[in-house]
All heavy atoms as TSV, in Angstrom:
chain	resi	resn	atom	element	x	y	z
A	1	MET	N	N	106.731	85.978	82.031
A	1	MET	CA	C	107.109	85.455	83.253
A	1	MET	C	C	105.912	84.649	83.856
A	1	MET	O	O	106.152	83.654	84.674
A	1	MET	CB	C	107.551	86.551	84.251
A	1	MET	CG	C	107.916	86.116	85.573
A	1	MET	SD	S	109.102	84.679	85.574
A	1	MET	CE	C	110.650	85.567	85.599
A	2	THR	N	N	104.713	84.940	83.425
A	2	THR	CA	C	103.589	84.033	83.926
A	2	THR	C	C	103.662	82.657	83.604
A	2	THR	O	O	103.453	81.746	84.563
A	2	THR	CB	C	102.334	84.610	83.396
A	2	THR	OG1	O	102.137	86.040	83.811
A	2	THR	CG2	C	101.126	83.977	84.126
A	3	LYS	N	N	104.060	82.286	82.564
A	3	LYS	CA	C	104.290	80.890	82.066
A	3	LYS	C	C	105.313	80.283	82.953
A	3	LYS	O	O	105.247	79.123	83.357
A	3	LYS	CB	C	104.609	80.668	80.640
A	3	LYS	CG	C	103.403	81.035	79.726
A	3	LYS	CD	C	103.795	80.930	78.322
A	3	LYS	CE	C	102.659	81.354	77.416
A	3	LYS	NZ	N	102.944	81.064	76.005
A	4	GLY	N	N	106.472	80.956	83.189
A	4	GLY	CA	C	107.513	80.477	83.966
A	4	GLY	C	C	107.183	80.202	85.445
A	4	GLY	O	O	107.531	79.178	86.052
A	5	MET	N	N	106.305	81.117	85.959
A	5	MET	CA	C	105.813	80.834	87.399
A	5	MET	C	C	104.894	79.681	87.448
A	5	MET	O	O	104.935	78.959	88.415
A	5	MET	CB	C	105.237	82.157	87.950
A	5	MET	CG	C	106.228	83.300	88.294
A	5	MET	SD	S	105.335	84.468	89.216
A	5	MET	CE	C	106.303	85.888	88.799
A	6	LYS	N	N	104.093	79.484	86.457
A	6	LYS	CA	C	103.190	78.420	86.394
A	6	LYS	C	C	103.897	77.126	86.280
A	6	LYS	O	O	103.583	76.121	87.092
A	6	LYS	CB	C	102.212	78.453	85.172
A	6	LYS	CG	C	101.060	79.396	85.438
A	6	LYS	CD	C	100.097	79.425	84.135
A	6	LYS	CE	C	99.121	80.434	84.335
A	6	LYS	NZ	N	98.137	80.548	83.172
A	7	LEU	N	N	104.965	77.103	85.601
A	7	LEU	CA	C	105.915	75.899	85.492
A	7	LEU	C	C	106.558	75.573	86.846
A	7	LEU	O	O	106.630	74.523	87.262
A	7	LEU	CB	C	106.847	76.079	84.308
A	7	LEU	CG	C	107.849	74.871	84.190
A	7	LEU	CD1	C	107.055	73.592	83.876
A	7	LEU	CD2	C	108.832	75.193	83.004
A	8	LEU	N	N	107.075	76.726	87.429
A	8	LEU	CA	C	107.715	76.642	88.747
A	8	LEU	C	C	106.723	75.980	89.732
A	8	LEU	O	O	107.061	75.014	90.502
A	8	LEU	CB	C	108.235	77.938	89.252
A	8	LEU	CG	C	108.913	78.011	90.620
A	8	LEU	CD1	C	110.159	77.072	90.571
A	8	LEU	CD2	C	109.319	79.515	90.859
A	9	LYS	N	N	105.549	76.498	89.784
A	9	LYS	CA	C	104.511	75.909	90.749
A	9	LYS	C	C	104.215	74.401	90.441
A	9	LYS	O	O	104.140	73.757	91.478
A	9	LYS	CB	C	103.185	76.776	90.620
A	9	LYS	CG	C	103.281	78.199	91.254
A	9	LYS	CD	C	101.910	78.902	90.906
A	9	LYS	CE	C	101.984	80.367	91.339
A	9	LYS	NZ	N	100.729	81.050	91.129
A	10	TYR	N	N	104.153	74.179	89.230
A	10	TYR	CA	C	103.948	72.768	88.843
A	10	TYR	C	C	105.056	71.873	89.396
A	10	TYR	O	O	104.877	70.840	89.856
A	10	TYR	CB	C	103.770	72.680	87.297
A	10	TYR	CG	C	103.676	71.242	86.898
A	10	TYR	CD1	C	102.515	70.444	86.946
A	10	TYR	CD2	C	104.809	70.499	86.339
A	10	TYR	CE1	C	102.404	69.125	86.553
A	10	TYR	CE2	C	104.674	69.258	86.006
A	10	TYR	CZ	C	103.540	68.508	86.050
A	10	TYR	OH	O	103.480	67.127	85.661
A	11	ILE	N	N	106.198	72.315	89.116
A	11	ILE	CA	C	107.459	71.542	89.512
A	11	ILE	C	C	107.483	71.431	91.033
A	11	ILE	O	O	107.741	70.402	91.585
A	11	ILE	CB	C	108.681	72.228	89.050
A	11	ILE	CG1	C	108.930	72.082	87.451
A	11	ILE	CG2	C	110.041	71.710	89.720
A	11	ILE	CD1	C	109.958	72.938	86.874
A	12	MET	N	N	107.251	72.424	91.781
A	12	MET	CA	C	107.254	72.341	93.279
A	12	MET	C	C	106.198	71.580	93.845
A	12	MET	O	O	106.371	71.102	95.023
A	12	MET	CB	C	107.270	73.885	93.882
A	12	MET	CG	C	108.571	74.706	93.539
A	12	MET	SD	S	110.021	73.770	94.074
A	12	MET	CE	C	111.148	74.069	92.793
A	13	ARG	N	N	105.035	71.359	93.201
A	13	ARG	CA	C	104.025	70.496	93.755
A	13	ARG	C	C	104.258	69.039	93.454
A	13	ARG	O	O	103.640	68.216	94.073
A	13	ARG	CB	C	102.664	70.977	93.001
A	13	ARG	CG	C	102.124	72.191	93.632
A	13	ARG	CD	C	100.623	72.332	93.058
A	13	ARG	NE	N	100.565	72.425	91.618
A	13	ARG	CZ	C	100.336	73.516	90.953
A	13	ARG	NH1	N	100.094	74.696	91.522
A	13	ARG	NH2	N	100.266	73.514	89.564
A	14	ASN	N	N	105.215	68.720	92.554
A	14	ASN	CA	C	105.537	67.414	92.173
A	14	ASN	C	C	106.618	66.843	93.065
A	14	ASN	O	O	107.694	67.467	93.024
A	14	ASN	CB	C	105.774	67.263	90.738
A	14	ASN	CG	C	106.122	65.864	90.282
A	14	ASN	OD1	O	106.949	65.281	90.693
A	14	ASN	ND2	N	105.215	65.453	89.410
A	15	ASN	N	N	106.419	65.799	93.817
A	15	ASN	CA	C	107.426	65.291	94.869
A	15	ASN	C	C	108.732	64.859	94.072
A	15	ASN	O	O	109.752	64.982	94.678
A	15	ASN	CB	C	106.811	64.122	95.543
A	15	ASN	CG	C	105.966	64.700	96.638
A	15	ASN	OD1	O	106.029	65.788	97.003
A	15	ASN	ND2	N	104.979	63.738	97.030
A	16	GLU	N	N	108.630	64.297	92.916
A	16	GLU	CA	C	109.784	63.935	92.113
A	16	GLU	C	C	110.513	65.162	91.604
A	16	GLU	O	O	111.801	65.190	91.649
A	16	GLU	CB	C	109.404	62.919	91.071
A	16	GLU	CG	C	108.656	61.662	91.501
A	16	GLU	CD	C	109.616	60.531	91.579
A	16	GLU	OE1	O	110.612	60.431	90.907
A	16	GLU	OE2	O	109.213	59.563	92.383
A	17	LEU	N	N	109.860	65.971	90.867
A	17	LEU	CA	C	110.432	67.071	90.238
A	17	LEU	C	C	111.055	68.198	91.207
A	17	LEU	O	O	111.954	68.792	90.856
A	17	LEU	CB	C	109.432	67.737	89.225
A	17	LEU	CG	C	108.995	66.913	88.253
A	17	LEU	CD1	C	107.831	67.654	87.318
A	17	LEU	CD2	C	110.109	66.424	87.321
A	18	ARG	N	N	110.479	68.314	92.407
A	18	ARG	CA	C	110.860	69.395	93.292
A	18	ARG	C	C	112.301	69.357	93.773
A	18	ARG	O	O	112.843	70.125	94.259
A	18	ARG	CB	C	109.920	69.498	94.378
A	18	ARG	CG	C	109.989	68.383	95.372
A	18	ARG	CD	C	108.983	68.579	96.576
A	18	ARG	NE	N	109.052	69.850	97.115
A	18	ARG	CZ	C	107.942	70.568	97.749
A	18	ARG	NH1	N	106.919	69.971	97.802
A	18	ARG	NH2	N	108.234	71.725	98.273
A	19	ARG	N	N	112.958	68.153	93.540
A	19	ARG	CA	C	114.353	67.968	93.942
A	19	ARG	C	C	115.255	68.573	92.952
A	19	ARG	O	O	116.431	68.779	93.136
A	19	ARG	CB	C	114.648	66.440	94.032
A	19	ARG	CG	C	113.976	65.815	95.120
A	19	ARG	CD	C	114.294	64.345	95.207
A	19	ARG	NE	N	113.902	63.625	94.082
A	19	ARG	CZ	C	114.409	62.422	93.620
A	19	ARG	NH1	N	115.342	61.858	94.344
A	19	ARG	NH2	N	113.868	61.851	92.543
A	20	ILE	N	N	114.738	69.015	91.759
A	20	ILE	CA	C	115.534	69.630	90.694
A	20	ILE	C	C	115.675	71.191	91.103
A	20	ILE	O	O	114.629	71.827	91.208
A	20	ILE	CB	C	114.909	69.449	89.278
A	20	ILE	CG1	C	114.723	67.951	88.948
A	20	ILE	CG2	C	115.689	70.249	88.229
A	20	ILE	CD1	C	113.892	67.789	87.700
A	21	PRO	N	N	116.883	71.654	91.163
A	21	PRO	CA	C	116.922	73.083	91.406
A	21	PRO	C	C	116.600	73.894	90.119
A	21	PRO	O	O	117.017	73.719	89.161
A	21	PRO	CB	C	118.475	73.249	91.776
A	21	PRO	CG	C	119.244	72.064	91.274
A	21	PRO	CD	C	118.046	71.023	91.166
A	22	VAL	N	N	115.587	74.784	90.398
A	22	VAL	CA	C	115.093	75.694	89.246
A	22	VAL	C	C	115.652	77.024	89.440
A	22	VAL	O	O	115.544	77.644	90.426
A	22	VAL	CB	C	113.570	75.636	89.308
A	22	VAL	CG1	C	113.006	76.545	88.199
A	22	VAL	CG2	C	112.919	74.280	89.109
A	23	ILE	N	N	116.239	77.463	88.295
A	23	ILE	CA	C	116.835	78.816	88.187
A	23	ILE	C	C	115.944	79.593	87.296
A	23	ILE	O	O	115.931	79.227	86.146
A	23	ILE	CB	C	118.292	78.818	87.853
A	23	ILE	CG1	C	119.123	78.020	88.896
A	23	ILE	CG2	C	118.771	80.284	87.681
A	23	ILE	CD1	C	120.445	77.677	88.332
A	24	MET	N	N	115.355	80.611	87.764
A	24	MET	CA	C	114.470	81.389	86.944
A	24	MET	C	C	115.306	82.560	86.244
A	24	MET	O	O	116.333	82.998	86.791
A	24	MET	CB	C	113.345	82.137	87.772
A	24	MET	CG	C	112.356	81.224	88.507
A	24	MET	SD	S	111.450	80.112	87.425
A	24	MET	CE	C	110.269	81.391	86.897
A	25	MET	N	N	114.911	82.816	84.974
A	25	MET	CA	C	115.662	83.771	84.211
A	25	MET	C	C	114.627	84.688	83.492
A	25	MET	O	O	113.712	84.230	82.963
A	25	MET	CB	C	116.617	83.093	83.329
A	25	MET	CG	C	117.406	84.003	82.482
A	25	MET	SD	S	118.735	83.133	81.561
A	25	MET	CE	C	117.681	81.817	80.689
A	26	SER	N	N	114.884	86.056	83.598
A	26	SER	CA	C	113.942	87.041	82.940
A	26	SER	C	C	114.806	88.292	82.638
A	26	SER	O	O	115.721	88.580	83.390
A	26	SER	CB	C	112.785	87.202	83.786
A	26	SER	OG	O	111.912	88.213	83.141
A	27	ALA	N	N	114.282	89.106	81.874
A	27	ALA	CA	C	114.742	90.428	81.635
A	27	ALA	C	C	114.258	91.397	82.739
A	27	ALA	O	O	114.685	92.486	82.947
A	27	ALA	CB	C	114.480	90.986	80.226
A	28	GLN	N	N	113.179	90.941	83.377
A	28	GLN	CA	C	112.497	91.722	84.401
A	28	GLN	C	C	113.244	91.538	85.717
A	28	GLN	O	O	113.564	90.457	86.146
A	28	GLN	CB	C	111.083	91.268	84.669
A	28	GLN	CG	C	110.257	91.431	83.465
A	28	GLN	CD	C	108.756	90.930	83.717
A	28	GLN	OE1	O	108.441	90.306	84.640
A	28	GLN	NE2	N	107.924	91.256	82.772
A	29	ASP	N	N	113.662	92.708	86.280
A	29	ASP	CA	C	114.330	92.703	87.604
A	29	ASP	C	C	113.687	93.426	88.685
A	29	ASP	O	O	114.322	93.796	89.757
A	29	ASP	CB	C	115.842	93.329	87.323
A	29	ASP	CG	C	115.719	94.751	87.039
A	29	ASP	OD1	O	114.672	95.276	86.693
A	29	ASP	OD2	O	116.823	95.425	87.096
A	30	GLU	N	N	112.295	93.394	88.622
A	30	GLU	CA	C	111.527	93.962	89.697
A	30	GLU	C	C	111.684	93.026	90.959
A	30	GLU	O	O	111.582	91.866	90.826
A	30	GLU	CB	C	110.074	93.907	89.331
A	30	GLU	CG	C	109.836	95.012	88.195
A	30	GLU	CD	C	108.416	94.915	87.633
A	30	GLU	OE1	O	107.426	94.699	88.594
A	30	GLU	OE2	O	108.192	95.152	86.531
A	31	VAL	N	N	111.971	93.745	92.024
A	31	VAL	CA	C	112.119	93.065	93.341
A	31	VAL	C	C	110.956	92.041	93.744
A	31	VAL	O	O	111.195	90.914	94.064
A	31	VAL	CB	C	112.406	93.961	94.439
A	31	VAL	CG1	C	112.347	93.249	95.815
A	31	VAL	CG2	C	113.643	94.745	94.234
A	32	SER	N	N	109.760	92.547	93.388
A	32	SER	CA	C	108.601	91.700	93.819
A	32	SER	C	C	108.509	90.448	92.928
A	32	SER	O	O	108.125	89.494	93.533
A	32	SER	CB	C	107.208	92.572	93.531
A	32	SER	OG	O	107.107	92.918	92.233
A	33	ILE	N	N	108.955	90.476	91.753
A	33	ILE	CA	C	108.908	89.235	90.913
A	33	ILE	C	C	110.001	88.234	91.330
A	33	ILE	O	O	109.777	87.011	91.565
A	33	ILE	CB	C	109.053	89.632	89.444
A	33	ILE	CG1	C	107.892	90.451	88.836
A	33	ILE	CG2	C	109.370	88.316	88.576
A	33	ILE	CD1	C	108.040	90.981	87.510
A	34	VAL	N	N	111.211	88.830	91.684
A	34	VAL	CA	C	112.391	88.025	92.163
A	34	VAL	C	C	111.894	87.316	93.509
A	34	VAL	O	O	112.058	86.127	93.656
A	34	VAL	CB	C	113.591	88.793	92.342
A	34	VAL	CG1	C	114.691	87.942	93.029
A	34	VAL	CG2	C	114.045	89.482	91.084
A	35	VAL	N	N	111.307	88.042	94.387
A	35	VAL	CA	C	110.895	87.493	95.688
A	35	VAL	C	C	109.888	86.478	95.459
A	35	VAL	O	O	109.841	85.385	96.141
A	35	VAL	CB	C	110.407	88.704	96.627
A	35	VAL	CG1	C	109.706	88.129	97.895
A	35	VAL	CG2	C	111.621	89.532	96.987
A	36	LYS	N	N	108.863	86.671	94.620
A	36	LYS	CA	C	107.848	85.779	94.402
A	36	LYS	C	C	108.379	84.492	93.879
A	36	LYS	O	O	107.954	83.383	94.360
A	36	LYS	CB	C	106.760	86.352	93.439
A	36	LYS	CG	C	105.596	85.499	93.239
A	36	LYS	CD	C	104.463	86.087	92.494
A	36	LYS	CE	C	103.290	85.157	92.391
A	36	LYS	NZ	N	102.200	85.782	91.708
A	37	CYS	N	N	109.202	84.488	92.889
A	37	CYS	CA	C	109.892	83.247	92.391
A	37	CYS	C	C	110.644	82.543	93.494
A	37	CYS	O	O	110.569	81.332	93.651
A	37	CYS	CB	C	110.766	83.616	91.278
A	37	CYS	SG	S	109.965	84.081	89.756
A	38	LEU	N	N	111.374	83.169	94.261
A	38	LEU	CA	C	112.124	82.547	95.353
A	38	LEU	C	C	111.254	81.928	96.392
A	38	LEU	O	O	111.458	80.786	96.817
A	38	LEU	CB	C	113.161	83.568	96.032
A	38	LEU	CG	C	114.256	84.012	95.100
A	38	LEU	CD1	C	114.994	85.122	95.776
A	38	LEU	CD2	C	115.134	82.938	94.543
A	39	ARG	N	N	110.087	82.629	96.652
A	39	ARG	CA	C	109.136	82.144	97.649
A	39	ARG	C	C	108.506	80.892	97.069
A	39	ARG	O	O	108.117	79.990	97.894
A	39	ARG	CB	C	108.107	83.143	98.030
A	39	ARG	CG	C	108.688	84.114	98.989
A	39	ARG	CD	C	107.682	85.091	99.603
A	39	ARG	NE	N	108.162	85.986	100.528
A	39	ARG	CZ	C	107.618	87.149	100.861
A	39	ARG	NH1	N	106.411	87.618	100.249
A	39	ARG	NH2	N	108.193	87.954	101.787
A	40	LEU	N	N	108.279	80.827	95.796
A	40	LEU	CA	C	107.602	79.615	95.149
A	40	LEU	C	C	108.539	78.472	95.093
A	40	LEU	O	O	108.153	77.381	94.774
A	40	LEU	CB	C	107.195	79.996	93.766
A	40	LEU	CG	C	105.890	80.950	93.701
A	40	LEU	CD1	C	105.677	81.410	92.197
A	40	LEU	CD2	C	104.701	80.218	94.238
A	41	GLY	N	N	109.904	78.704	95.314
A	41	GLY	CA	C	110.789	77.547	95.440
A	41	GLY	C	C	111.971	77.614	94.450
A	41	GLY	O	O	112.750	76.698	94.502
A	42	ALA	N	N	112.045	78.737	93.745
A	42	ALA	CA	C	113.213	78.769	92.748
A	42	ALA	C	C	114.464	78.787	93.564
A	42	ALA	O	O	114.641	79.451	94.776
A	42	ALA	CB	C	113.170	79.985	91.952
A	43	ALA	N	N	115.507	78.120	93.065
A	43	ALA	CA	C	116.883	78.094	93.732
A	43	ALA	C	C	117.509	79.391	93.618
A	43	ALA	O	O	118.281	79.885	94.479
A	43	ALA	CB	C	117.637	77.025	93.263
A	44	ASP	N	N	117.247	80.187	92.481
A	44	ASP	CA	C	117.833	81.451	92.179
A	44	ASP	C	C	117.180	82.138	91.150
A	44	ASP	O	O	116.233	81.479	90.462
A	44	ASP	CB	C	119.422	81.285	91.895
A	44	ASP	CG	C	120.154	82.489	92.213
A	44	ASP	OD1	O	119.695	83.602	92.386
A	44	ASP	OD2	O	121.399	82.358	92.629
A	45	TYR	N	N	117.552	83.427	90.865
A	45	TYR	CA	C	116.918	84.155	89.822
A	45	TYR	C	C	117.943	84.946	89.086
A	45	TYR	O	O	118.714	85.606	89.813
A	45	TYR	CB	C	115.848	85.143	90.517
A	45	TYR	CG	C	115.048	85.950	89.479
A	45	TYR	CD1	C	113.775	85.504	89.221
A	45	TYR	CD2	C	115.480	87.110	88.887
A	45	TYR	CE1	C	112.901	86.243	88.236
A	45	TYR	CE2	C	114.688	87.819	88.042
A	45	TYR	CZ	C	113.417	87.387	87.723
A	45	TYR	OH	O	112.667	88.058	86.912
A	46	LEU	N	N	118.046	84.848	87.829
A	46	LEU	CA	C	119.013	85.614	87.043
A	46	LEU	C	C	118.312	86.606	86.018
A	46	LEU	O	O	117.223	86.320	85.541
A	46	LEU	CB	C	119.871	84.602	86.128
A	46	LEU	CG	C	120.671	83.590	86.897
A	46	LEU	CD1	C	121.294	82.612	85.904
A	46	LEU	CD2	C	121.641	84.165	87.684
A	47	VAL	N	N	118.990	87.785	85.940
A	47	VAL	CA	C	118.403	88.815	85.160
A	47	VAL	C	C	119.291	88.916	83.763
A	47	VAL	O	O	120.446	88.902	83.814
A	47	VAL	CB	C	118.498	90.138	85.929
A	47	VAL	CG1	C	117.959	91.263	84.959
A	47	VAL	CG2	C	117.788	90.065	87.111
A	48	LYS	N	N	118.556	88.882	82.669
A	48	LYS	CA	C	119.220	88.896	81.413
A	48	LYS	C	C	119.540	90.313	81.206
A	48	LYS	O	O	118.879	91.223	81.593
A	48	LYS	CB	C	118.340	88.498	80.313
A	48	LYS	CG	C	117.878	87.045	80.345
A	48	LYS	CD	C	117.081	86.668	79.149
A	48	LYS	CE	C	115.830	86.022	79.377
A	48	LYS	NZ	N	114.999	85.645	78.258
A	49	PRO	N	N	120.619	90.633	80.320
A	49	PRO	CA	C	121.536	89.697	79.775
A	49	PRO	C	C	122.450	89.138	80.861
A	49	PRO	O	O	122.802	89.737	81.887
A	49	PRO	CB	C	122.386	90.460	78.816
A	49	PRO	CG	C	122.307	91.869	79.358
A	49	PRO	CD	C	120.986	91.946	80.104
A	50	LEU	N	N	122.799	87.854	80.757
A	50	LEU	CA	C	123.560	87.090	81.675
A	50	LEU	C	C	125.049	87.433	81.455
A	50	LEU	O	O	125.671	87.679	80.444
A	50	LEU	CB	C	123.429	85.603	81.606
A	50	LEU	CG	C	122.084	85.205	81.726
A	50	LEU	CD1	C	122.123	83.507	81.556
A	50	LEU	CD2	C	121.556	85.336	83.270
A	51	ARG	N	N	125.683	87.482	82.686
A	51	ARG	CA	C	127.187	87.673	82.578
A	51	ARG	C	C	127.841	86.231	82.755
A	51	ARG	O	O	127.330	85.527	83.700
A	51	ARG	CB	C	127.724	88.548	83.723
A	51	ARG	CG	C	127.335	89.987	83.473
A	51	ARG	CD	C	127.873	90.927	84.529
A	51	ARG	NE	N	126.884	91.816	84.843
A	51	ARG	CZ	C	126.198	91.973	86.008
A	51	ARG	NH1	N	126.668	91.264	87.012
A	51	ARG	NH2	N	125.291	92.633	86.333
A	52	THR	N	N	128.783	85.870	82.150
A	52	THR	CA	C	129.434	84.584	82.055
A	52	THR	C	C	129.872	84.224	83.452
A	52	THR	O	O	129.694	83.088	83.908
A	52	THR	CB	C	130.562	84.538	81.137
A	52	THR	OG1	O	130.116	84.860	79.819
A	52	THR	CG2	C	131.153	83.121	80.923
A	53	ASN	N	N	130.573	85.107	84.089
A	53	ASN	CA	C	131.037	84.797	85.490
A	53	ASN	C	C	129.839	84.594	86.515
A	53	ASN	O	O	130.006	83.763	87.285
A	53	ASN	CB	C	131.965	85.881	85.969
A	53	ASN	CG	C	131.360	87.240	86.224
A	53	ASN	OD1	O	130.273	87.567	85.533
A	53	ASN	ND2	N	131.780	87.985	87.182
A	54	GLU	N	N	128.744	85.283	86.254
A	54	GLU	CA	C	127.712	85.093	87.216
A	54	GLU	C	C	127.026	83.684	86.963
A	54	GLU	O	O	126.780	82.981	87.976
A	54	GLU	CB	C	126.675	86.131	86.828
A	54	GLU	CG	C	125.359	86.042	87.573
A	54	GLU	CD	C	124.320	87.201	87.302
A	54	GLU	OE1	O	124.440	87.756	86.115
A	54	GLU	OE2	O	123.379	87.533	87.994
A	55	LEU	N	N	127.063	83.347	85.726
A	55	LEU	CA	C	126.405	81.962	85.412
A	55	LEU	C	C	127.386	80.924	85.883
A	55	LEU	O	O	126.912	79.884	86.561
A	55	LEU	CB	C	126.193	81.800	83.981
A	55	LEU	CG	C	125.473	80.647	83.455
A	55	LEU	CD1	C	124.107	80.494	84.148
A	55	LEU	CD2	C	125.279	80.656	81.901
A	56	LEU	N	N	128.665	81.062	85.772
A	56	LEU	CA	C	129.599	80.064	86.197
A	56	LEU	C	C	129.584	79.919	87.675
A	56	LEU	O	O	129.715	78.898	88.252
A	56	LEU	CB	C	131.012	80.460	85.773
A	56	LEU	CG	C	132.147	79.560	86.064
A	56	LEU	CD1	C	132.007	78.138	85.554
A	56	LEU	CD2	C	133.521	80.021	85.647
A	57	ASN	N	N	129.469	81.027	88.368
A	57	ASN	CA	C	129.387	81.006	90.004
A	57	ASN	C	C	128.163	80.319	90.368
A	57	ASN	O	O	128.268	79.495	91.317
A	57	ASN	CB	C	129.488	82.393	90.489
A	57	ASN	CG	C	130.853	83.083	90.395
A	57	ASN	OD1	O	131.795	82.373	90.207
A	57	ASN	ND2	N	130.864	84.393	90.453
A	58	LEU	N	N	127.150	80.526	89.708
A	58	LEU	CA	C	125.841	79.875	90.123
A	58	LEU	C	C	125.889	78.291	89.862
A	58	LEU	O	O	125.503	77.477	90.650
A	58	LEU	CB	C	124.602	80.427	89.323
A	58	LEU	CG	C	123.267	79.828	89.590
A	58	LEU	CD1	C	122.880	80.075	91.032
A	58	LEU	CD2	C	122.239	80.508	88.712
A	59	TRP	N	N	126.382	77.990	88.681
A	59	TRP	CA	C	126.547	76.606	88.322
A	59	TRP	C	C	127.473	75.882	89.433
A	59	TRP	O	O	127.077	74.779	89.841
A	59	TRP	CB	C	127.191	76.430	86.919
A	59	TRP	CG	C	127.492	75.010	86.617
A	59	TRP	CD1	C	128.744	74.482	86.605
A	59	TRP	CD2	C	126.574	73.980	86.289
A	59	TRP	NE1	N	128.583	73.150	86.360
A	59	TRP	CE2	C	127.299	72.770	86.042
A	59	TRP	CE3	C	125.276	73.923	86.069
A	59	TRP	CZ2	C	126.798	71.692	85.734
A	59	TRP	CZ3	C	124.606	72.723	85.766
A	59	TRP	CH2	C	125.460	71.555	85.587
A	60	THR	N	N	128.595	76.547	89.754
A	60	THR	CA	C	129.516	75.937	90.737
A	60	THR	C	C	128.738	75.635	92.095
A	60	THR	O	O	128.892	74.611	92.700
A	60	THR	CB	C	130.650	76.781	90.836
A	60	THR	OG1	O	131.375	76.914	89.498
A	60	THR	CG2	C	131.644	76.245	91.899
A	61	HIS	N	N	127.978	76.815	92.505
A	61	HIS	CA	C	127.264	76.632	93.768
A	61	HIS	C	C	126.170	75.569	93.792
A	61	HIS	O	O	126.057	74.730	94.726
A	61	HIS	CB	C	126.639	78.129	94.013
A	61	HIS	CG	C	125.715	78.019	95.265
A	61	HIS	ND1	N	126.195	77.944	96.473
A	61	HIS	CD2	C	124.286	78.093	95.350
A	61	HIS	CE1	C	125.257	77.958	97.420
A	61	HIS	NE2	N	123.999	77.989	96.695
A	62	MET	N	N	125.472	75.518	92.624
A	62	MET	CA	C	124.479	74.447	92.538
A	62	MET	C	C	125.055	73.082	92.570
A	62	MET	O	O	124.490	72.072	93.135
A	62	MET	CB	C	123.623	74.650	91.294
A	62	MET	CG	C	122.677	75.902	91.313
A	62	MET	SD	S	121.422	75.550	92.654
A	62	MET	CE	C	121.334	77.160	93.373
A	63	TRP	N	N	126.197	72.869	91.809
A	63	TRP	CA	C	126.863	71.657	91.717
A	63	TRP	C	C	127.271	71.156	93.109
A	63	TRP	O	O	127.101	69.937	93.525
A	63	TRP	CB	C	128.032	71.690	90.723
A	63	TRP	CG	C	128.736	70.404	90.657
A	63	TRP	CD1	C	129.977	70.107	91.128
A	63	TRP	CD2	C	128.329	69.233	89.830
A	63	TRP	NE1	N	130.351	68.912	90.772
A	63	TRP	CE2	C	129.327	68.221	89.985
A	63	TRP	CE3	C	127.137	68.896	89.179
A	63	TRP	CZ2	C	129.248	66.980	89.501
A	63	TRP	CZ3	C	127.102	67.607	88.674
A	63	TRP	CH2	C	128.175	66.789	88.688
A	64	ARG	N	N	127.892	72.073	93.818
A	64	ARG	CA	C	128.460	71.643	95.133
A	64	ARG	C	C	127.278	71.381	96.109
A	64	ARG	O	O	127.394	70.385	96.804
A	64	ARG	CB	C	129.265	72.927	95.686
A	64	ARG	CG	C	130.623	73.014	95.243
A	64	ARG	CD	C	131.388	74.143	95.944
A	64	ARG	NE	N	132.582	74.403	95.181
A	64	ARG	CZ	C	133.144	75.580	95.137
A	64	ARG	NH1	N	132.607	76.642	95.681
A	64	ARG	NH2	N	134.233	75.711	94.436
A	65	ARG	N	N	126.218	72.130	96.074
A	65	ARG	CA	C	125.062	71.970	96.879
A	65	ARG	C	C	124.467	70.605	96.629
A	65	ARG	O	O	124.142	69.793	97.422
A	65	ARG	CB	C	124.048	72.953	96.673
A	65	ARG	CG	C	123.031	73.162	97.816
A	65	ARG	CD	C	122.308	74.443	97.787
A	65	ARG	NE	N	121.111	74.190	97.252
A	65	ARG	CZ	C	120.250	75.137	96.969
A	65	ARG	NH1	N	120.527	76.396	97.265
A	65	ARG	NH2	N	119.037	74.836	96.473
A	66	ARG	N	N	124.288	70.288	95.341
A	66	ARG	CA	C	123.802	68.988	94.860
A	66	ARG	C	C	124.536	67.773	95.329
A	66	ARG	O	O	124.120	66.800	95.864
A	66	ARG	CB	C	123.653	69.009	93.370
A	66	ARG	CG	C	123.050	67.755	92.811
A	66	ARG	CD	C	121.637	67.920	92.784
A	66	ARG	NE	N	120.920	66.695	92.033
A	66	ARG	CZ	C	119.710	66.438	92.086
A	66	ARG	NH1	N	118.929	67.145	92.686
A	66	ARG	NH2	N	119.337	65.359	91.461
A	67	ARG	N	N	125.908	67.914	95.219
A	67	ARG	CA	C	126.773	66.797	95.803
A	67	ARG	C	C	126.720	66.573	97.303
A	67	ARG	O	O	126.765	65.475	97.742
A	67	ARG	CB	C	128.302	67.123	95.355
A	67	ARG	CG	C	128.382	66.897	93.807
A	67	ARG	CD	C	129.872	67.100	93.273
A	67	ARG	NE	N	130.707	66.285	94.063
A	67	ARG	CZ	C	132.093	66.516	94.154
A	67	ARG	NH1	N	132.546	67.502	93.453
A	67	ARG	NH2	N	132.806	65.718	94.827
A	68	GLU	N	N	126.596	67.762	97.977
A	68	GLU	CA	C	126.542	67.613	99.459
A	68	GLU	C	C	125.226	67.107	99.983
A	68	GLU	O	O	125.217	66.444	101.038
A	68	GLU	CB	C	126.726	69.072	100.058
A	68	GLU	CG	C	128.137	69.609	99.878
A	68	GLU	CD	C	128.239	71.095	100.384
A	68	GLU	OE1	O	127.191	71.691	100.682
A	68	GLU	OE2	O	129.319	71.702	100.112
A	69	HIS	N	N	124.183	67.378	99.243
A	69	HIS	CA	C	122.877	66.921	99.791
A	69	HIS	C	C	122.363	65.599	99.024
A	69	HIS	O	O	121.233	65.212	99.191
A	69	HIS	CB	C	121.764	67.963	99.513
A	69	HIS	CG	C	122.179	69.252	100.415
A	69	HIS	ND1	N	121.901	69.256	101.777
A	69	HIS	CD2	C	122.801	70.366	100.111
A	69	HIS	CE1	C	122.398	70.471	102.254
A	69	HIS	NE2	N	122.764	71.075	101.234
A	70	GLY	N	N	123.181	65.047	98.071
A	70	GLY	CA	C	122.788	63.880	97.331
A	70	GLY	C	C	121.611	64.043	96.517
A	70	GLY	O	O	120.961	63.409	95.965
């Protein structure tokens, strides 16, 4: 997860890249890790193994939000 957080920090520091919604994904479901990722700017956090309906709901939400905010 450390590499993922470093990448998230890099993306959020870049004015061009920070517009991309980042969804973190890991087998770790510790609340402190989830909160840290969200505070660093992640749009959401998914815990593996993924459920198809969970992923579809998240995709739909991100797509709508992206269309509303241009």
